[in-house]
ZAPA-308360 format. One record per residue: residue in three letters; residue number from 1; x, z negated, y negated of N, C-alpha, C, O in turn. Coordinates in nm, 2 decimals. Last residue first. Example, Ala and Ser with C-alpha at 12.3 -4.5 7.8 and 13.67 -1.06 7.14 Angstrom:
// ZAPA-308360
> SER,2,1.28,-0.71,0.22,1.37,-0.71,0.11,1.29,-0.79,0.00,1.34,-0.80,-0.11
> ALA,1,1.32,-0.78,0.57,1.23,-0.78,0.45,1.32,-0.78,0.33,1.42,-0.85,0.33
// end
This chain:
// ZAPA-308360
> UNK,172,2.10,-1.37,-0.08,2.16,-1.28,0.02,2.30,-1.32,0.05,2.37,-1.25,0.12
> UNK,171,1.86,-1.63,-0.09,1.98,-1.57,-0.14,2.04,-1.48,-0.04,2.03,-1.51,0.08
> UNK,170,1.50,-1.58,-0.08,1.63,-1.64,-0.02,1.75,-1.56,-0.08,1.74,-1.44,-0.11
> UNK,169,1.29,-1.63,-0.36,1.34,-1.54,-0.25,1.47,-1.60,-0.20,1.55,-1.66,-0.28
> UNK,168,1.14,-1.76,-0.55,1.19,-1.84,-0.43,1.25,-1.75,-0.32,1.25,-1.79,-0.21
> UNK,167,0.90,-1.52,-0.64,0.98,-1.64,-0.67,1.03,-1.70,-0.54,0.96,-1.70,-0.44
> UNK,166,0.80,-1.22,-0.78,0.84,-1.29,-0.66,0.93,-1.40,-0.69,1.03,-1.38,-0.77
> UNK,165,0.53,-1.15,-1.00,0.67,-1.17,-0.98,0.69,-1.24,-0.84,0.60,-1.31,-0.80
> UNK,164,0.32,-0.96,-1.20,0.34,-1.02,-1.06,0.49,-1.03,-1.04,0.56,-0.93,-1.06
> UNK,163,0.10,-0.93,-1.47,0.24,-0.95,-1.42,0.23,-1.01,-1.28,0.15,-1.10,-1.26
> UNK,162,-0.10,-0.77,-1.70,-0.09,-0.81,-1.56,0.06,-0.82,-1.53,0.13,-0.73,-1.55
> UNK,161,-0.33,-0.75,-1.94,-0.18,-0.78,-1.92,-0.17,-0.84,-1.78,-0.23,-0.95,-1.76
> UNK,160,-0.54,-0.56,-2.12,-0.51,-0.61,-1.98,-0.36,-0.63,-1.97,-0.29,-0.53,-1.99
> UNK,159,-0.79,-0.52,-2.35,-0.65,-0.57,-2.33,-0.64,-0.61,-2.19,-0.72,-0.70,-2.14
> UNK,158,-0.99,-0.35,-2.56,-0.97,-0.37,-2.42,-0.82,-0.41,-2.40,-0.73,-0.32,-2.43
> UNK,157,-1.25,-0.28,-2.79,-1.12,-0.34,-2.76,-1.11,-0.37,-2.62,-1.20,-0.41,-2.55
> UNK,156,-1.50,-0.17,-2.78,-1.42,-0.15,-2.90,-1.28,-0.20,-2.89,-1.19,-0.17,-2.97
> UNK,155,-1.73,-0.01,-2.58,-1.61,-0.10,-2.58,-1.52,-0.07,-2.70,-1.48,0.05,-2.72
> UNK,154,-2.07,-0.01,-2.65,-1.94,0.06,-2.67,-1.83,-0.04,-2.67,-1.83,-0.14,-2.74
> UNK,153,-2.40,0.02,-2.53,-2.28,-0.06,-2.54,-2.15,0.02,-2.55,-2.13,0.11,-2.47
> UNK,152,-2.65,0.17,-2.72,-2.55,0.20,-2.62,-2.43,0.10,-2.64,-2.38,0.10,-2.74
> UNK,151,-2.81,0.16,-2.94,-2.87,0.12,-2.82,-2.77,0.13,-2.70,-2.81,0.10,-2.59
> UNK,150,-2.64,0.23,-3.15,-2.75,0.32,-3.12,-2.81,0.29,-2.98,-2.85,0.38,-2.91
> UNK,149,-2.41,0.02,-3.02,-2.43,0.13,-3.13,-2.53,0.22,-3.08,-2.52,0.29,-2.98
> UNK,148,-2.31,-0.29,-2.96,-2.41,-0.20,-2.93,-2.43,-0.10,-3.05,-2.46,-0.15,-3.16
> UNK,147,-1.97,-0.37,-2.85,-2.08,-0.37,-2.95,-2.18,-0.27,-2.91,-2.15,-0.17,-2.84
> UNK,146,-1.73,-0.57,-2.68,-1.83,-0.46,-2.68,-1.92,-0.48,-2.80,-1.95,-0.59,-2.85
> UNK,145,-1.40,-0.64,-2.59,-1.51,-0.65,-2.69,-1.60,-0.54,-2.68,-1.56,-0.42,-2.68
> UNK,144,-1.19,-0.80,-2.35,-1.26,-0.69,-2.41,-1.37,-0.73,-2.51,-1.42,-0.84,-2.50
> UNK,143,-0.91,-0.91,-2.17,-1.00,-0.93,-2.29,-1.06,-0.80,-2.33,-1.00,-0.69,-2.33
> UNK,142,-0.71,-1.08,-1.95,-0.81,-0.96,-1.97,-0.90,-1.00,-2.08,-0.96,-1.10,-2.08
> UNK,141,-0.42,-1.15,-1.80,-0.50,-1.18,-1.92,-0.58,-1.05,-1.94,-0.53,-0.94,-1.95
> UNK,140,-0.28,-1.29,-1.51,-0.37,-1.19,-1.56,-0.43,-1.23,-1.69,-0.49,-1.34,-1.70
> UNK,139,-0.01,-1.33,-1.29,-0.07,-1.37,-1.42,-0.15,-1.26,-1.47,-0.11,-1.14,-1.48
> UNK,138,0.10,-1.43,-0.98,0.03,-1.33,-1.05,-0.03,-1.39,-1.18,-0.09,-1.50,-1.17
> UNK,137,0.36,-1.48,-0.76,0.29,-1.54,-0.87,0.23,-1.42,-0.96,0.30,-1.33,-1.00
> UNK,136,0.45,-1.51,-0.42,0.39,-1.42,-0.52,0.32,-1.50,-0.63,0.24,-1.59,-0.60
> UNK,135,0.75,-1.62,-0.27,0.61,-1.65,-0.31,0.57,-1.55,-0.42,0.66,-1.51,-0.50
> UNK,134,0.98,-1.52,-0.01,0.94,-1.54,-0.15,0.79,-1.56,-0.17,0.71,-1.51,-0.08
> UNK,133,1.05,-1.73,0.28,1.01,-1.60,0.22,0.97,-1.63,0.08,0.92,-1.74,0.04
> UNK,132,1.11,-1.96,0.42,1.20,-1.92,0.32,1.16,-1.79,0.25,1.24,-1.74,0.17
> UNK,131,0.79,-2.11,0.50,0.93,-2.08,0.52,1.00,-2.04,0.40,0.97,-2.07,0.29
> UNK,130,0.48,-1.96,0.41,0.56,-2.07,0.47,0.70,-2.02,0.49,0.73,-1.90,0.48
> UNK,129,0.38,-1.86,0.07,0.40,-1.84,0.22,0.49,-1.95,0.28,0.56,-2.02,0.21
> UNK,128,0.15,-1.86,-0.18,0.27,-1.93,-0.13,0.27,-1.91,0.02,0.17,-1.94,0.09
> UNK,127,0.05,-1.72,-0.45,0.03,-1.70,-0.31,0.16,-1.75,-0.25,0.27,-1.68,-0.26
> UNK,126,-0.11,-1.81,-0.74,0.01,-1.83,-0.67,-0.02,-1.81,-0.52,-0.10,-1.89,-0.46
> UNK,125,-0.25,-1.70,-1.04,-0.27,-1.72,-0.89,-0.13,-1.72,-0.83,-0.05,-1.63,-0.86
> UNK,124,-0.41,-1.74,-1.34,-0.28,-1.76,-1.27,-0.31,-1.79,-1.12,-0.38,-1.88,-1.09
> UNK,123,-0.59,-1.59,-1.60,-0.58,-1.64,-1.46,-0.44,-1.64,-1.42,-0.36,-1.56,-1.46
> UNK,122,-0.81,-1.57,-1.86,-0.67,-1.59,-1.83,-0.66,-1.65,-1.69,-0.72,-1.76,-1.67
> UNK,121,-1.04,-1.37,-2.03,-1.01,-1.43,-1.90,-0.86,-1.45,-1.89,-0.78,-1.35,-1.91
> UNK,120,-1.30,-1.31,-2.26,-1.15,-1.33,-2.24,-1.13,-1.41,-2.11,-1.20,-1.51,-2.08
> UNK,119,-1.52,-1.11,-2.43,-1.49,-1.17,-2.30,-1.34,-1.19,-2.29,-1.27,-1.09,-2.31
> UNK,118,-1.77,-1.07,-2.68,-1.63,-1.09,-2.65,-1.61,-1.16,-2.51,-1.68,-1.26,-2.49
> UNK,117,-1.98,-0.87,-2.85,-1.97,-0.95,-2.73,-1.83,-0.95,-2.69,-1.76,-0.85,-2.67
> UNK,116,-2.08,-0.82,-3.19,-1.99,-0.81,-3.08,-2.01,-0.91,-2.97,-2.06,-1.02,-2.99
> UNK,115,-2.39,-0.67,-3.30,-2.30,-0.79,-3.30,-2.21,-0.79,-3.18,-2.25,-0.75,-3.07
> UNK,114,-2.58,-0.47,-3.29,-2.43,-0.43,-3.30,-2.34,-0.55,-3.31,-2.22,-0.53,-3.34
> UNK,113,-2.82,-0.57,-3.24,-2.80,-0.50,-3.36,-2.65,-0.48,-3.39,-2.61,-0.47,-3.51
> UNK,112,-2.85,-0.71,-3.01,-2.91,-0.58,-3.01,-2.89,-0.50,-3.14,-2.93,-0.39,-3.15
> UNK,111,-2.74,-0.96,-3.08,-2.67,-0.87,-2.99,-2.72,-0.73,-3.00,-2.64,-0.64,-2.99
> UNK,110,-2.74,-1.11,-3.40,-2.82,-1.06,-3.28,-2.75,-0.95,-3.21,-2.70,-0.85,-3.27
> UNK,109,-2.49,-1.32,-3.25,-2.64,-1.29,-3.27,-2.65,-1.20,-3.39,-2.58,-1.22,-3.49
> UNK,108,-2.22,-1.28,-3.04,-2.27,-1.31,-3.17,-2.41,-1.26,-3.17,-2.45,-1.16,-3.11
> UNK,107,-2.10,-1.43,-2.77,-2.19,-1.33,-2.80,-2.25,-1.36,-2.93,-2.33,-1.46,-2.95
> UNK,106,-1.81,-1.50,-2.59,-1.88,-1.53,-2.71,-1.97,-1.41,-2.74,-1.93,-1.29,-2.73
> UNK,105,-1.65,-1.67,-2.32,-1.74,-1.56,-2.36,-1.81,-1.60,-2.49,-1.85,-1.71,-2.51
> UNK,104,-1.37,-1.73,-2.14,-1.43,-1.76,-2.27,-1.52,-1.64,-2.30,-1.47,-1.53,-2.32
> UNK,103,-1.22,-1.88,-1.86,-1.30,-1.77,-1.91,-1.37,-1.82,-2.04,-1.42,-1.93,-2.05
> UNK,102,-0.93,-1.95,-1.68,-1.02,-1.99,-1.79,-1.09,-1.87,-1.84,-1.03,-1.76,-1.86
> UNK,101,-0.83,-2.03,-1.34,-0.85,-1.94,-1.45,-0.94,-2.01,-1.56,-1.00,-2.11,-1.54
> UNK,100,-0.57,-2.10,-1.10,-0.70,-2.11,-1.15,-0.72,-2.01,-1.27,-0.63,-1.93,-1.29
> UNK,99,-0.38,-2.21,-0.81,-0.40,-2.15,-0.94,-0.54,-2.17,-0.99,-0.62,-2.24,-0.93
> UNK,98,-0.29,-2.11,-0.47,-0.31,-2.21,-0.58,-0.34,-2.14,-0.71,-0.31,-2.02,-0.72
> UNK,97,-0.30,-2.05,-0.13,-0.32,-2.00,-0.26,-0.35,-2.11,-0.36,-0.44,-2.20,-0.33
> UNK,96,-0.09,-2.02,0.15,-0.17,-2.11,0.07,-0.18,-2.05,-0.07,-0.08,-2.01,-0.13
> UNK,95,-0.05,-1.88,0.48,-0.04,-1.87,0.33,-0.13,-1.98,0.27,-0.23,-2.02,0.32
> UNK,94,0.13,-1.83,0.78,0.03,-1.91,0.70,0.05,-1.90,0.55,0.17,-1.91,0.51
> UNK,93,0.18,-1.52,0.95,0.23,-1.63,0.87,0.11,-1.70,0.79,0.02,-1.64,0.75
> UNK,92,0.12,-1.29,1.08,0.06,-1.41,1.13,0.11,-1.54,1.06,0.08,-1.65,1.10
> UNK,91,0.21,-1.04,0.99,0.31,-1.14,1.03,0.25,-1.26,1.10,0.32,-1.32,1.18
> UNK,90,-0.03,-0.90,0.94,0.07,-0.84,1.03,0.17,-0.94,1.08,0.21,-0.94,1.19
> UNK,89,-0.20,-1.06,0.78,-0.26,-0.97,0.88,-0.15,-0.92,0.98,-0.19,-0.89,1.10
> UNK,88,-0.14,-1.41,0.73,-0.10,-1.27,0.71,-0.15,-1.18,0.82,-0.14,-1.22,0.94
> UNK,87,-0.41,-1.62,0.66,-0.31,-1.58,0.75,-0.27,-1.44,0.73,-0.36,-1.35,0.71
> UNK,86,-0.49,-1.88,0.41,-0.51,-1.76,0.49,-0.39,-1.73,0.58,-0.29,-1.81,0.58
> UNK,85,-0.66,-2.11,0.19,-0.56,-2.07,0.28,-0.59,-1.94,0.35,-0.70,-1.89,0.35
> UNK,84,-0.75,-2.33,-0.05,-0.76,-2.19,-0.02,-0.64,-2.15,0.07,-0.53,-2.16,0.02
> UNK,83,-0.80,-2.59,-0.16,-0.78,-2.57,-0.01,-0.81,-2.43,0.03,-0.88,-2.40,0.12
> UNK,82,-0.92,-2.47,-0.44,-0.91,-2.59,-0.37,-0.91,-2.56,-0.22,-1.00,-2.50,-0.16
> UNK,81,-0.85,-2.31,-0.75,-0.86,-2.30,-0.60,-0.85,-2.44,-0.55,-0.77,-2.52,-0.60
> UNK,80,-1.05,-2.37,-1.04,-0.92,-2.38,-0.97,-0.95,-2.37,-0.82,-1.05,-2.41,-0.77
> UNK,79,-1.18,-2.29,-1.37,-1.19,-2.31,-1.23,-1.05,-2.31,-1.16,-0.96,-2.27,-1.22
> UNK,78,-1.38,-2.31,-1.66,-1.25,-2.32,-1.60,-1.27,-2.34,-1.45,-1.37,-2.40,-1.41
> UNK,77,-1.56,-2.16,-1.92,-1.56,-2.20,-1.78,-1.42,-2.20,-1.73,-1.33,-2.12,-1.77
> UNK,76,-1.78,-2.13,-2.19,-1.64,-2.17,-2.15,-1.64,-2.22,-2.00,-1.72,-2.31,-1.97
> UNK,75,-1.97,-1.94,-2.40,-1.95,-1.99,-2.26,-1.81,-2.02,-2.24,-1.72,-1.93,-2.27
> UNK,74,-2.20,-1.91,-2.66,-2.06,-1.94,-2.62,-2.06,-2.00,-2.48,-2.14,-2.08,-2.45
> UNK,73,-2.40,-1.72,-2.88,-2.39,-1.78,-2.75,-2.24,-1.80,-2.72,-2.16,-1.71,-2.74
> UNK,72,-2.54,-1.78,-3.20,-2.43,-1.72,-3.12,-2.42,-1.80,-2.99,-2.42,-1.92,-2.99
> UNK,71,-2.71,-1.90,-3.38,-2.77,-1.83,-3.27,-2.67,-1.76,-3.18,-2.71,-1.68,-3.09
> UNK,70,-2.60,-2.06,-3.57,-2.63,-1.92,-3.61,-2.69,-1.84,-3.50,-2.72,-1.72,-3.52
> UNK,69,-2.55,-2.30,-3.43,-2.66,-2.30,-3.54,-2.70,-2.15,-3.58,-2.81,-2.13,-3.62
> UNK,68,-2.48,-2.19,-3.09,-2.45,-2.26,-3.22,-2.57,-2.24,-3.32,-2.67,-2.17,-3.29
> UNK,67,-2.55,-2.26,-2.76,-2.58,-2.17,-2.87,-2.56,-2.25,-3.00,-2.61,-2.35,-3.02
> UNK,66,-2.34,-2.31,-2.48,-2.42,-2.36,-2.59,-2.44,-2.24,-2.69,-2.37,-2.15,-2.70
> UNK,65,-2.20,-2.41,-2.17,-2.26,-2.31,-2.25,-2.34,-2.37,-2.36,-2.40,-2.48,-2.35
> UNK,64,-1.93,-2.48,-1.97,-2.02,-2.53,-2.07,-2.07,-2.41,-2.15,-2.00,-2.32,-2.18
> UNK,63,-1.82,-2.57,-1.64,-1.85,-2.47,-1.75,-1.94,-2.54,-1.85,-2.02,-2.63,-1.82
> UNK,62,-1.58,-2.60,-1.38,-1.67,-2.66,-1.48,-1.70,-2.56,-1.59,-1.61,-2.48,-1.62
> UNK,61,-1.49,-2.59,-1.03,-1.49,-2.55,-1.17,-1.59,-2.63,-1.25,-1.67,-2.71,-1.20
> UNK,60,-1.33,-2.50,-0.73,-1.39,-2.61,-0.81,-1.39,-2.56,-0.96,-1.29,-2.51,-1.00
> UNK,59,-1.37,-2.30,-0.45,-1.33,-2.31,-0.59,-1.40,-2.42,-0.66,-1.53,-2.43,-0.64
> UNK,58,-1.23,-2.29,-0.12,-1.34,-2.33,-0.21,-1.28,-2.33,-0.36,-1.16,-2.34,-0.38
> UNK,57,-1.16,-2.06,0.13,-1.15,-2.19,0.08,-1.27,-2.22,-0.01,-1.38,-2.18,0.01
> UNK,56,-0.96,-1.79,0.24,-1.09,-1.86,0.25,-1.06,-2.00,0.20,-0.95,-2.06,0.22
> UNK,55,-0.81,-1.46,0.25,-0.81,-1.60,0.20,-0.95,-1.66,0.21,-1.05,-1.59,0.18
> UNK,54,-0.61,-1.24,0.41,-0.75,-1.28,0.40,-0.75,-1.43,0.37,-0.71,-1.51,0.45
> UNK,53,-0.36,-1.04,0.31,-0.38,-1.18,0.34,-0.53,-1.21,0.31,-0.57,-1.21,0.19
> UNK,52,-0.14,-0.78,0.38,-0.28,-0.82,0.34,-0.30,-0.96,0.39,-0.27,-0.99,0.51
> UNK,51,0.19,-0.71,0.27,0.10,-0.77,0.37,-0.04,-0.81,0.31,-0.04,-0.88,0.21
> UNK,50,0.39,-0.59,0.13,0.25,-0.55,0.11,0.15,-0.60,0.21,0.05,-0.54,0.23
> UNK,49,0.64,-0.71,0.18,0.60,-0.58,0.25,0.46,-0.54,0.23,0.41,-0.45,0.30
> UNK,48,0.62,-0.95,0.01,0.66,-0.95,0.16,0.60,-0.82,0.23,0.52,-0.84,0.32
> UNK,47,0.53,-0.92,-0.24,0.67,-0.98,-0.22,0.72,-0.97,-0.08,0.84,-0.97,-0.05
> UNK,46,0.27,-0.85,-0.23,0.37,-0.75,-0.27,0.51,-0.79,-0.25,0.60,-0.71,-0.25
> UNK,45,0.02,-0.93,-0.05,0.15,-1.00,-0.09,0.25,-0.89,-0.11,0.32,-0.85,-0.01
> UNK,44,-0.30,-0.90,-0.16,-0.19,-0.82,-0.10,-0.06,-0.89,-0.15,-0.03,-0.90,-0.27
> UNK,43,-0.59,-1.08,-0.07,-0.48,-1.05,-0.16,-0.38,-0.97,-0.09,-0.37,-0.98,0.04
> UNK,42,-0.94,-1.11,-0.05,-0.82,-1.05,0.01,-0.71,-1.04,-0.10,-0.74,-0.99,-0.21
> UNK,41,-1.16,-1.39,-0.01,-1.11,-1.28,-0.07,-0.98,-1.23,-0.01,-0.93,-1.29,0.08
> UNK,40,-1.39,-1.64,-0.07,-1.34,-1.55,0.04,-1.29,-1.43,-0.03,-1.36,-1.36,-0.10
> UNK,39,-1.51,-1.96,-0.15,-1.43,-1.84,-0.19,-1.38,-1.77,-0.06,-1.33,-1.83,0.03
> UNK,38,-1.79,-2.15,-0.24,-1.70,-2.10,-0.14,-1.63,-1.98,-0.19,-1.68,-1.90,-0.27
> UNK,37,-1.79,-2.37,-0.52,-1.84,-2.25,-0.46,-1.74,-2.20,-0.35,-1.62,-2.21,-0.37
> UNK,36,-1.89,-2.62,-0.72,-1.80,-2.59,-0.61,-1.86,-2.48,-0.53,-1.98,-2.48,-0.49
> UNK,35,-1.92,-2.72,-1.06,-1.96,-2.65,-0.94,-1.85,-2.65,-0.84,-1.73,-2.66,-0.87
> UNK,34,-2.07,-2.86,-1.35,-1.96,-2.85,-1.26,-2.01,-2.79,-1.13,-2.12,-2.81,-1.09
> UNK,33,-2.19,-2.79,-1.67,-2.21,-2.78,-1.53,-2.08,-2.79,-1.46,-1.98,-2.73,-1.50
> UNK,32,-2.37,-2.85,-1.97,-2.24,-2.86,-1.90,-2.27,-2.86,-1.75,-2.37,-2.92,-1.71
> UNK,31,-2.57,-2.65,-2.20,-2.55,-2.75,-2.09,-2.40,-2.74,-2.04,-2.33,-2.65,-2.07
> UNK,30,-2.69,-2.42,-2.31,-2.68,-2.54,-2.38,-2.66,-2.66,-2.29,-2.73,-2.76,-2.30
> UNK,29,-2.78,-2.26,-2.00,-2.77,-2.26,-2.15,-2.77,-2.40,-2.21,-2.85,-2.48,-2.17
> UNK,28,-2.70,-2.19,-1.73,-2.72,-2.33,-1.78,-2.70,-2.34,-1.93,-2.62,-2.41,-1.98
> UNK,27,-2.63,-1.94,-1.69,-2.77,-1.97,-1.65,-2.80,-2.12,-1.69,-2.92,-2.16,-1.69
> UNK,26,-2.37,-1.92,-1.75,-2.46,-1.88,-1.85,-2.61,-1.92,-1.82,-2.69,-1.93,-1.90
> UNK,25,-2.24,-1.98,-1.51,-2.24,-2.08,-1.62,-2.35,-2.05,-1.72,-2.41,-2.14,-1.78
> UNK,24,-2.28,-1.74,-1.38,-2.34,-1.86,-1.32,-2.35,-1.97,-1.43,-2.45,-2.04,-1.44
> UNK,23,-2.13,-1.57,-1.54,-2.28,-1.55,-1.53,-2.35,-1.67,-1.47,-2.46,-1.71,-1.52
> UNK,22,-1.88,-1.68,-1.50,-1.93,-1.67,-1.63,-2.09,-1.65,-1.63,-2.16,-1.72,-1.70
> UNK,21,-1.85,-1.65,-1.22,-1.84,-1.78,-1.28,-1.91,-1.78,-1.42,-1.99,-1.87,-1.45
> UNK,20,-1.86,-1.37,-1.20,-1.96,-1.45,-1.12,-1.96,-1.59,-1.19,-2.07,-1.65,-1.20
> UNK,19,-1.64,-1.29,-1.35,-1.77,-1.25,-1.39,-1.88,-1.34,-1.32,-1.98,-1.38,-1.39
> UNK,18,-1.43,-1.40,-1.20,-1.45,-1.44,-1.34,-1.59,-1.41,-1.38,-1.66,-1.49,-1.45
> UNK,17,-1.45,-1.26,-0.96,-1.47,-1.41,-0.96,-1.50,-1.46,-1.10,-1.59,-1.54,-1.12
> UNK,16,-1.38,-1.01,-1.05,-1.51,-1.03,-0.99,-1.54,-1.18,-0.99,-1.66,-1.22,-1.02
> UNK,15,-1.12,-1.06,-1.14,-1.22,-1.03,-1.24,-1.36,-1.05,-1.18,-1.45,-1.10,-1.25
> UNK,14,-0.99,-1.11,-0.89,-0.99,-1.21,-1.00,-1.10,-1.19,-1.10,-1.17,-1.28,-1.14
> UNK,13,-1.03,-0.86,-0.76,-1.07,-0.99,-0.70,-1.09,-1.10,-0.81,-1.19,-1.17,-0.81
> UNK,12,-0.92,-0.68,-0.94,-1.06,-0.67,-0.90,-1.11,-0.80,-0.85,-1.22,-0.84,-0.88
> UNK,11,-0.65,-0.76,-0.94,-0.73,-0.77,-1.06,-0.88,-0.76,-1.03,-0.95,-0.84,-1.09
> UNK,10,-0.58,-0.71,-0.66,-0.58,-0.85,-0.72,-0.66,-0.86,-0.84,-0.74,-0.95,-0.86
> UNK,9,-0.63,-0.43,-0.65,-0.70,-0.52,-0.56,-0.70,-0.66,-0.61,-0.80,-0.73,-0.61
> UNK,8,-0.45,-0.33,-0.85,-0.60,-0.31,-0.86,-0.67,-0.41,-0.78,-0.77,-0.47,-0.82
> UNK,7,-0.21,-0.41,-0.74,-0.25,-0.47,-0.87,-0.40,-0.45,-0.88,-0.47,-0.55,-0.93
> UNK,6,-0.21,-0.24,-0.51,-0.21,-0.39,-0.50,-0.26,-0.46,-0.62,-0.33,-0.56,-0.62
> UNK,5,-0.19,0.01,-0.64,-0.32,-0.03,-0.56,-0.32,-0.18,-0.54,-0.43,-0.24,-0.55
> UNK,4,0.06,-0.02,-0.75,-0.05,0.01,-0.83,-0.18,-0.03,-0.76,-0.27,-0.09,-0.82
> UNK,3,0.22,-0.05,-0.52,0.21,-0.16,-0.61,0.09,-0.14,-0.70,0.02,-0.24,-0.74
> UNK,2,0.06,0.08,-0.22,0.14,0.10,-0.34,0.12,-0.03,-0.43,0.02,-0.10,-0.42
> UNK,1,0.09,0.00,0.12,0.00,0.00,0.00,0.09,0.00,-0.12,0.19,-0.08,-0.13
// end
């Protein structure tokens, strides 16, 4: 699997989780919620030959939504992996995933008249393998802004910063 494809798989998994968390938190308008949700996903360990790792565990998080005096909606959610583990598809090695994310959503009122919708996500995921093999550290910053123009949502800003590094590689 290419590095580009691996980045896409990791970004898609993290972003899908972020949207689910943000939408779930938004259901509790003007409230605070803590949650525990099952997690199941696939990561590609680009540090160790592109091995696919099926991960399972739980995500713990908390979110707050509120509408300010001007009618603007705000959502803040934070989450972290809890006991997320997996096994490498080809090596059979045990993996442990750590990390978390922060999501911030702002919707200015009135949304249907061109007021911006802003979404920001910052995530850090660590895929730790057993033994002396290197570990994968992924950092993702994703931000976009939408406005409605003539009844059509238009993206006016889009930032994606993705880095993946291998750490703890054995010395040659």
